[in-house]
LUMDREN-505934 format. One line per 4 residues: their letters; for each residue z, y, x of C-alpha. Coordinates in steps of 0.5 Angstrom, whole numbers. Example, Ala and Ser with C-alpha at 12.3 -4.5 7.8 and 13.67 -1.06 7.14 Angstrom:
<pases>
as	16,-9,25 | 14,-2,27
</pases>
This chain:
<pases>
xxxx	0,0,0 | 2,5,6 | -5,4,9 | -9,5,3
xxxx	-5,11,1 | -7,14,8 | -14,12,7 | -15,16,1
xxxx	-11,22,4 | -14,22,11 | -20,19,10 | -21,15,17
xxxx	-27,12,20 | -26,5,18 | -25,4,10 | -25,-3,6
xxxx	-32,-5,5 | -30,-6,-3 | -26,-2,-8 | -23,-9,-9
xxxx	-20,-9,-2 | -16,-3,-3 | -9,-2,-7 | -10,5,-10
xxxx	-17,4,-13 | -17,-3,-13 | -16,-7,-20 | -20,-2,-24
xxxx	-16,4,-21 | -10,1,-24 | -5,4,-18 | -9,11,-17
xxxx	-3,14,-21 | 1,13,-15 | -1,18,-11 | 1,23,-16
xxxx	8,20,-16 | 8,21,-8 | 7,28,-10 | 12,29,-15
xxxx	17,25,-10 | 15,30,-5 | 16,36,-9 | 23,34,-12
xxxx	25,32,-4 | 22,39,-2 | 26,43,-7 | 33,40,-5
xxxx	32,40,2 | 29,47,2 | 34,51,-3 | 34,57,2
xxxx	27,57,4 | 23,56,-2 | 18,59,-6 | 19,60,-14
xxxx	12,57,-15 | 14,50,-13 | 18,50,-19 | 13,51,-23
xxxx	8,46,-20 | 14,41,-21 | 17,42,-27 | 11,46,-31
xxxx	5,42,-28 | 7,35,-25 | 12,33,-30 | 8,32,-35
xxxx	2,30,-31 | 5,24,-28 | 7,21,-34 | 0,22,-37
xxxx	-4,20,-31 | -1,13,-31 | -6,9,-36 | 0,5,-39
xxxx	3,11,-42 | -3,15,-44 | -4,14,-52 | -5,19,-57
xxxx	2,20,-59 | 4,21,-52 | -1,26,-51 | 0,30,-57
xxxx	7,30,-56 | 7,33,-49 | 1,38,-51 | 6,41,-57
xxxx	12,41,-52 | 8,45,-47 | 12,51,-45 | 9,58,-44
xxxx	7,59,-37 | 5,51,-36 | -1,47,-34 | -3,40,-36
xxxx	-9,37,-31 | -12,31,-33 | -17,27,-29 | -21,22,-33
xxxx	-24,17,-28 | -28,13,-33 | -32,20,-34 | -31,23,-27
xxxx	-29,29,-29 | -22,33,-30 | -19,38,-34 | -14,44,-34
xxxx	-10,46,-40 | -6,53,-39 | -1,56,-43 | 0,63,-42
xxxx	7,66,-42 | 4,72,-46 | -1,68,-51 | 2,61,-52
xxxx	-3,60,-59 | -9,61,-55 | -9,57,-49 | -14,57,-43
xxxx	-18,50,-41 | -23,49,-36 | -27,42,-33 | -31,40,-27
xxxx	-34,34,-24 | -30,31,-19 | -34,26,-15 | -41,27,-13
xxxx	-47,21,-14 | -47,16,-8 | -54,18,-6 | -53,26,-6
xxxx	-47,24,-1 | -50,19,3 | -57,22,4 | -56,28,7
xxxx	-52,31,13 | -51,37,10 | -44,38,7 | -43,39,0
xxxx	-39,45,-3 | -36,46,-10 | -34,53,-12 | -27,54,-16
xxxx	-24,56,-20 | -30,54,-25 | -31,58,-32 | -25,58,-36
xxxx	-25,58,-44 | -20,61,-49 | -19,57,-55 | -18,61,-62
xxxx	-12,56,-64 | -8,52,-60 | -8,47,-66 | -14,44,-64
xxxx	-11,41,-57 | -6,37,-61 | -10,35,-67 | -10,27,-67
xxxx	-17,27,-67 | -18,31,-60 | -12,27,-57 | -16,20,-59
xxxx	-22,23,-56 | -18,24,-50 | -15,17,-50 | -23,15,-50
xxxx	-25,19,-45 | -19,16,-40 | -21,9,-42 | -28,8,-43
xxxx	-34,10,-39 | -40,13,-43 | -45,13,-38 | -46,12,-31
xxxx	-51,16,-27 | -55,10,-24 | -55,3,-22 | -57,0,-16
xxxx	-59,-8,-15 | -55,-11,-9 | -56,-18,-9 | -57,-25,-13
xxxx	-50,-26,-15 | -49,-19,-17 | -54,-16,-21 | -53,-8,-20
xxxx	-48,-3,-17 | -46,2,-22 | -46,10,-19 | -40,15,-21
xxxx	-40,16,-29 | -44,22,-32 | -39,28,-32 | -42,32,-37
xxxx	-39,29,-43 | -33,32,-41 | -35,38,-37 | -40,41,-43
xxxx	-39,37,-49 | -32,37,-49 | -32,44,-48 | -37,46,-54
xxxx	-34,42,-59 | -28,47,-60 | -29,52,-65 | -30,59,-64
xxxx	-29,58,-56 | -30,64,-52 | -31,65,-44 | -25,68,-41
xxxx	-27,75,-38 | -21,75,-33 | -23,69,-30 | -28,72,-26
xxxx	-22,76,-22 | -19,70,-20 | -19,68,-12 | -25,64,-11
xxxx	-25,58,-6 | -29,52,-4 | -28,45,-3 | -32,40,1
xxxx	-34,34,-1 | -31,29,4 | -33,22,2 | -35,16,6
xxxx	-38,11,2 | -37,4,4 | -40,-2,0 | -43,-8,3
xxxx	-46,-12,-4 | -40,-10,-8 | -40,-8,-15 | -35,-3,-14
xxxx	-36,1,-7 | -30,4,-4 | -30,11,-5 | -24,17,-4
xxxx	-19,17,-10 | -22,22,-15 | -15,24,-17 | -13,26,-10
xxxx	-19,31,-10 | -17,33,-17 | -9,34,-14 | -12,39,-9
xxxx	-16,43,-14 | -11,44,-19 | -6,46,-13 | -10,51,-10
xxxx	-12,54,-17 | -5,55,-19 | -3,58,-13 | -8,63,-12
xxxx	-8,65,-19 | 0,66,-18 | 0,69,-11 | -7,72,-10
xxxx	-10,71,-3 | -4,69,0 | -4,63,-4 | -9,59,0
xxxx	-5,59,6 | 1,57,2 | -3,51,-1 | -6,49,6
xxxx	1,49,9 | 4,45,3 | -1,40,3 | 0,39,11
xxxx	7,39,10 | 6,33,5 | 1,29,10 | 7,30,15
xxxx	12,27,11 | 8,21,9 | 6,20,16 | 14,20,18
xxxx	15,15,12 | 9,10,14 | 8,11,21 | 12,4,23
xxxx	8,0,18 | 1,2,20 | -4,1,26 | -4,6,32
xxxx	-11,8,32 | -10,10,24 | -3,13,26 | -7,17,32
xxxx	-12,19,27 | -8,22,22 | -4,26,27 | -10,29,30
xxxx	-12,31,23 | -5,34,22 | -5,38,28 | -12,41,27
xxxx	-10,43,20 | -4,47,23 | -9,50,28 | -13,53,23
xxxx	-7,55,18 | -5,59,24 | -12,62,25 | -11,65,18
xxxx	-4,67,19 | -6,74,22 | -9,76,15 | -3,75,11
xxxx	1,81,10 | 6,79,5 | 14,79,7 | 15,74,1
xxxx	13,68,4 | 13,70,12 | 20,66,12 | 17,60,8
xxxx	11,60,13 | 15,60,19 | 20,55,17 | 15,50,14
xxxx	10,51,20 | 16,49,25 | 18,43,21 | 11,40,21
xxxx	12,41,29 | 18,37,29 | 16,32,24 | 10,31,29
xxxx	14,31,35 | 19,25,32 | 13,21,32 | 9,22,38
xxxx	11,20,45 | 15,25,49 | 12,28,55 | 18,26,59
xxxx	18,19,58 | 17,17,65 | 23,21,68 | 28,15,67
xxxx	23,11,72 | 22,16,76 | 30,18,77 | 31,10,79
xxxx	25,10,84 | 28,16,87 | 35,13,87 | 33,7,90
xxxx	28,11,96 | 34,15,98 | 39,8,98 | 33,5,103
xxxx	32,11,107 | 40,12,108 | 40,5,111 | 34,6,115
xxxx	36,9,122 | 32,10,129 | 35,13,135 | 27,14,137
xxxx	24,17,131 | 19,20,135 | 16,13,136 | 14,13,129
xxxx	11,20,129 | 3,20,131 | -1,26,131 | -7,23,131
xxxx	-10,28,136 | -16,24,138 | -18,22,131 | -17,29,129
xxxx	-22,32,135 | -27,26,133 | -27,28,126 | -27,36,127
xxxx	-33,35,132 | -37,31,127 | -42,34,122 | -42,33,115
xxxx	-47,29,112 | -50,30,105 | -50,25,100 | -54,24,94
xxxx	-49,25,88 | -54,23,83 | -56,17,86 | -50,13,87
xxxx	-50,6,89 | -56,7,93 | -56,4,100 | -57,9,106
xxxx	-63,5,109 | -67,6,102 | -66,13,102 | -72,17,104
xxxx	-71,23,109 | -73,28,103 | -67,26,99 | -62,29,104
xxxx	-66,36,104 | -65,42,100 | -72,42,97 | -71,35,94
xxxx	-73,33,87 | -73,26,84 | -79,23,81 | -80,17,76
xxxx	-85,14,80 | -80,14,86 | -74,12,82 | -78,6,79
xxxx	-83,4,85 | -79,5,91 | -71,4,88 | -74,-1,83
xxxx	-70,2,78 | -71,1,70 | -74,6,66 | -68,7,63
xxxx	-64,8,69 | -69,12,72 | -69,17,66 | -61,17,67
xxxx	-62,19,74 | -67,25,72 | -62,27,67 | -56,27,72
xxxx	-60,31,77 | -62,36,72 | -54,37,70 | -51,37,77
xxxx	-56,39,82 | -62,43,78 | -58,50,79 | -57,49,86
xxxx	-64,47,87 | -67,53,84 | -63,58,87 | -63,55,94
xxxx	-65,59,100 | -72,62,100 | -73,59,107 | -73,52,105
xxxx	-77,53,99 | -84,56,97 | -82,61,91 | -89,62,89
xxxx	-90,54,87 | -83,53,86 | -84,53,78 | -90,49,79
xxxx	-86,44,82 | -81,44,76 | -87,44,71 | -90,38,74
xxxx	-83,34,75 | -81,36,67 | -88,33,65 | -87,27,68
xxxx	-80,26,65 | -82,28,58 | -88,23,58 | -83,17,60
xxxx	-77,20,56 | -81,20,49 | -84,13,50 | -77,10,52
xxxx	-73,14,47 | -78,15,41 | -82,8,42 | -86,6,36
xxxx	-84,-1,37 | -77,-1,39 | -71,2,36 | -70,9,37
xxxx	-64,11,42 | -61,17,39 | -56,18,45 | -62,18,49
xxxx	-66,23,45 | -60,28,45 | -60,28,52 | -68,29,52
xxxx	-66,35,48 | -61,38,53 | -65,37,59 | -71,41,58
xxxx	-66,47,55 | -62,46,61 | -68,47,65 | -70,53,61
xxxx	-64,56,62 | -64,55,70 | -71,58,70 | -69,64,66
xxxx	-62,66,70 | -66,65,76 | -71,70,74 | -66,75,70
xxxx	-62,75,77 | -69,78,81 | -69,85,81 | -77,85,79
xxxx	-75,81,72 | -69,84,70 | -73,87,64 | -72,79,61
xxxx	-65,81,60 | -67,85,54 | -73,80,51 | -70,75,46
xxxx	-72,67,47 | -75,64,41 | -75,57,40 | -76,55,33
xxxx	-71,51,29 | -66,51,36 | -60,53,33 | -61,48,27
xxxx	-63,42,32 | -56,43,36 | -52,40,29 | -56,34,30
xxxx	-55,32,37 | -51,25,38 | -46,27,44 | -41,21,46
xxxx	-37,25,51 | -33,31,52 | -37,34,58 | -44,33,53
xxxx	-40,37,48 | -38,43,53 | -45,43,56 | -48,44,49
xxxx	-43,49,47 | -45,53,53 | -53,52,52 | -52,54,45
xxxx	-48,60,47 | -53,62,52 | -59,62,47 | -55,65,42
xxxx	-54,71,46 | -62,72,47 | -63,71,40 | -63,78,38
xxxx	-65,82,43 | -69,89,43 | -76,86,46 | -80,81,43
xxxx	-81,74,46 | -85,72,52 | -91,69,48 | -90,73,42
xxxx	-94,80,41 | -97,80,48 | -101,86,46 | -95,90,44
xxxx	-93,96,49 | -86,92,49 | -89,86,51 | -86,83,58
xxxx	-93,82,61 | -95,89,59 | -89,92,62 | -89,88,68
xxxx	-96,90,70 | -94,97,69 | -88,97,74 | -90,92,79
xxxx	-92,95,86 | -96,88,87 | -100,89,80 | -101,96,82
xxxx	-104,95,89 | -108,90,86 | -111,94,80 | -112,100,85
xxxx	-116,95,90 | -120,93,84 | -121,100,82 | -123,102,89
xxxx	-128,95,89 | -131,97,83 | -132,104,85 | -135,102,91
xxxx	-140,97,88 | -142,102,83 | -144,107,89 | -147,101,92
xxxx	-152,100,86 | -153,107,85 | -156,107,92 | -160,101,91
xxxx	-163,104,85 | -164,111,89 | -167,107,95 | -172,103,90
xxxx	-174,109,86 | -176,113,93 | -180,107,95 | -184,107,89
xxxx	-185,115,90 | -188,114,97 | -192,108,95 | -195,112,89
xxxx	-196,118,93 | -200,114,99 | -205,111,94 | -206,118,90
xxxx	-212,121,94 | -216,114,95 | -222,113,90 | -222,106,86
xxxx	-227,101,90 | -226,96,85 | -233,91,85 | -235,86,80
xxxx	-238,79,83 | -240,73,79 | -237,77,73 | -230,78,75
xxxx	-227,84,77 | -224,84,85 | -219,90,85 | -218,95,90
xxxx	-212,97,94 | -211,103,90 | -211,99,83 | -207,93,85
xxx	-202,98,88 | -202,102,81 | -201,96,78
</pases>
């Protein structure tokens, strides 16, 4: 039972495969009401043990909400007469929530203190359909509080017909959202029930009902649908308890309505304190993995709450917040091991060592002192040899001399052919080199590198890696490797960042700091990477921060609007002395070519005039022979 409670409160990774294997929602959710009883017992104890540091709102939650709710939520107590009596006896300022598992919906009835004859009602869907939860990695959010309606007459609620309708809602499912075939033994698995019979029809069947205008002024909040669907051929898949989700919505609705914006912090801290109390009661009976997971979740919740405390300016709840926060920390410290648990062993070792040394005496203690002067001199005279950190385990005799040089860059061909690595290991070596050695390689001294073709070398290196990585990580025949593909995404981003940093640190390209970097869908891509360790998470955090910094710059991307006056190429051409010299040389050469052509044309014209003048005074001496004209010198020249 304890582990089942923790499964629904904390939602760990490993849940039962079927609802039949879970105590809370098994047996047709017969014991789901136990969660509500845990909450009721917690608030009873909380009021008794914290009489001084307590808030009046908790008495409203306990006496004017949970007291009636915990009775009715148990299906064995839910009858027409029982609910009719409870609704009739609801005092002013009270709330009556109900969760209808058979309809996948919840309702909330509120009796206002200044208007007891016209109660407020609201209803909402609790669980989302399986396809909507399981098919999308995007979190699903529901907005609260939902639309609130005011009844014209309270007697509509406690009428016998209405109470029998609620009983039918509680026990009988009207319609399921969808059914899925699962196996030959079992014909189908049912999805969650349709909720619109409660969320829509139940509201509309009341006479003269009106939307409450003041409901829009309530503090709005959102609830994320955290749910892991576990089902392996079972007719009822294991899902998170809808009652627990309803409890959280009801509590936050009431607290924000009574306390305003500070109610959100009070709600979060109250739920966290409840979770800590549950852990303290059950930690001795659950597995260590589950216990560690639950403690981490409580600590994360507490850290988030502390970030919200800066916005709280209400002195009425500050004492309670500080007291409750401290009590949560104390409960966690009672469970987790103390950081000084090894001190007794260390004290015993130190004592034994002192006894041993006191018995050890030597008249010639210098005999046991050795300064190793010769060894130190030998080591100091040795030059440090560079090692290949990105090729661990490779024998020295197998490493080429280029590998220990500063300008060495690995290649797939070398790693697979010379060192006989598989393609998977070779890709890992390349990725490790990019992560650990690329910055050193790209920023090495210009004495050992040729700056002109440095980026060309890096381009050839990346194209070789890209072709091999895509064929290996995203093969059409073999299964896709999400971890490898995530590393493939990180590798080019790391290369782009190193190149960009290299250029920005060069005085000739400082203008790049003012140009944004446009990589389509880059920020969305970060959300889908599979990162197995802390180092990769830190690395992706740094990359995301770097590219986010250049996502809103003044000037356009390098490949965008290249004809614009603000384009980097245009600016660089105007500012670069080399470009200016080249342009000047081109202009001078063009002018020289132009003058040369002009001289050639003038010379040709001069030769033409001289030639024409030479034949101007000569008479024509053309003759005819055998019917053909024989042109003379003058005519042939003129032609």
